[in-house]
C-alpha positions as CSV (number, residue, x, y, z in Angstrom):
1,M,0.0,0.0,0.0
2,V,1.3,3.4,-0.9
3,D,1.0,6.4,1.4
4,K,-1.2,9.2,0.0
5,V,-1.5,12.8,1.0
6,V,-4.7,13.7,2.7
7,K,-5.8,17.3,3.3
8,I,-6.9,18.1,6.8
9,D,-8.9,21.1,7.9
10,S,-6.5,23.8,9.1
11,E,-8.4,24.4,12.3
12,L,-8.3,20.7,13.2
13,L,-4.6,20.6,12.4
14,K,-4.0,23.5,14.7
15,K,-5.9,21.7,17.5
16,V,-3.7,18.6,16.9
17,E,-0.6,20.7,17.1
18,E,-1.7,22.2,20.4
19,F,-2.6,18.8,21.8
20,I,0.8,17.3,20.8
21,N,2.7,20.2,22.3
22,L,1.2,19.7,25.8
23,D,3.9,18.6,28.2
24,E,2.2,15.2,28.9
25,N,2.0,14.4,25.1
26,K,5.4,15.7,23.8
27,F,7.0,12.3,24.0
28,K,4.0,10.1,23.4
29,Y,3.4,11.7,19.9
30,V,6.4,12.6,17.9
31,N,4.6,14.5,15.1
32,R,1.2,15.1,13.6
33,K,1.2,12.2,11.2
34,Q,2.0,9.7,14.0
35,F,-0.7,11.2,16.2
36,I,-3.3,11.0,13.5
37,D,-2.3,7.4,12.5
38,I,-2.6,6.3,16.2
39,V,-5.9,8.1,16.9
40,V,-7.6,7.0,13.7
41,A,-6.4,3.3,14.1
42,D,-7.7,3.4,17.7
43,Y,-11.0,4.9,16.7
44,L,-11.5,2.4,13.9
45,G,-10.6,-0.5,16.3
46,R,-13.3,0.7,18.7
47,C,-15.9,1.0,16.0
48,K,-15.3,-2.6,14.9
49,K,-16.2,-3.9,18.3
């Protein structure tokens, strides 16, 4: 599978950046892509159940 570029709403992206930059999240999430990958995978896993 090849990675594709996905456009994300700029306001949502700003909120993601703010969340990642919180002290308790700085080391858990390295960057926006990793955060979005983890959160979407978690959400989809929950929806499957």
